[in-house]
C-alpha positions as CSV (number, residue, x, y, z in Angstrom):
1,X,-0.3,0.1,-0.1
2,X,1.7,3.0,-0.9
3,X,1.9,5.8,1.7
4,X,-0.6,8.2,0.5
5,X,-3.4,5.7,0.7
6,X,-2.1,4.4,3.9
7,X,-2.3,8.2,5.2
8,X,-5.7,8.7,3.6
9,X,-7.3,5.6,5.7
10,X,-5.6,6.8,8.9
11,X,-6.9,10.2,8.7
12,X,-10.5,8.8,8.2
13,X,-9.7,6.7,11.4
14,X,-8.5,9.3,13.3
15,X,-11.6,11.6,13.0
16,X,-13.9,8.5,13.5
17,X,-12.7,8.6,17.0
18,X,-11.6,12.1,18.0
19,X,-14.7,13.4,18.9
20,X,-15.0,10.7,21.9
21,X,-13.2,11.7,24.8
22,X,-13.2,8.0,26.3
23,X,-10.7,7.3,23.0
24,X,-8.1,10.2,23.6
25,X,-5.3,8.1,24.0
26,X,-6.2,6.2,21.1
27,X,-6.4,9.0,19.0
28,X,-3.1,10.4,20.0
29,X,-1.6,7.3,18.9
30,X,-3.3,7.4,15.8
31,X,-1.9,11.1,15.3
32,X,1.5,10.0,15.8
33,X,1.2,7.2,13.2
34,X,-0.1,9.8,10.6
35,X,2.8,12.4,11.6
36,X,5.2,9.2,10.9
37,X,3.4,8.4,8.0
38,X,3.5,12.5,6.8
39,X,7.4,12.4,7.5
40,X,7.8,10.0,5.0
41,X,5.7,11.8,2.8
42,X,7.4,14.9,3.6
43,X,6.7,18.3,1.5
44,X,3.7,20.5,2.5
45,X,1.5,17.3,3.7
46,X,3.9,16.8,6.5
47,X,3.6,20.7,7.5
48,X,0.0,20.6,7.2
49,X,-0.1,17.3,9.4
50,X,1.9,18.7,11.8
51,X,-0.7,21.8,12.1
52,X,-3.3,18.9,12.7
53,X,-1.6,17.4,15.3
54,X,-1.1,20.9,17.0
55,X,-4.7,21.7,16.7
56,X,-5.9,18.0,17.9
57,X,-3.6,18.7,21.5
58,X,-5.6,22.4,21.7
59,X,-8.7,20.6,20.7
60,X,-7.9,18.0,23.9
61,X,-7.5,21.3,26.2
62,X,-10.6,22.7,24.9
63,X,-13.1,20.4,23.7
64,X,-16.0,23.0,23.4
65,X,-13.9,25.6,21.6
66,X,-16.4,25.9,18.1
67,X,-13.1,27.5,16.6
68,X,-10.9,24.5,17.2
69,X,-13.5,22.1,15.9
70,X,-13.8,24.2,12.3
71,X,-10.0,24.3,12.2
72,X,-9.8,20.4,12.6
73,X,-12.9,19.7,10.2
74,X,-10.9,22.2,7.8
75,X,-8.0,20.2,8.4
76,X,-9.0,17.0,7.9
77,X,-10.7,17.7,4.4
78,X,-7.8,19.3,3.3
79,X,-5.7,16.3,4.0
80,X,-7.9,14.0,2.8
81,X,-7.9,15.6,-0.6
82,X,-4.6,16.2,-0.8
83,X,-4.1,12.0,-0.4
84,X,-7.1,11.5,-3.0
85,X,-5.6,13.7,-5.6
86,X,-1.9,12.1,-5.6
């Protein structure tokens, strides 16, 4: 499986559990795996994944902040689109 396909699947899996507070540790582990894959791909995808990671950590600190939720959804859509296009 190529890295882009792996990354797309990992992102979809991440967002299934992201908004479940009891799955916080699992979500963090998934994000670490996504970062590793993104680093292997490199470029703007790696940068976007790093921003997603930072925003997810902010979300865990402030889960009710609607601005953070909107940012997370934007990241998810952008990253998934990048992985599908390539």
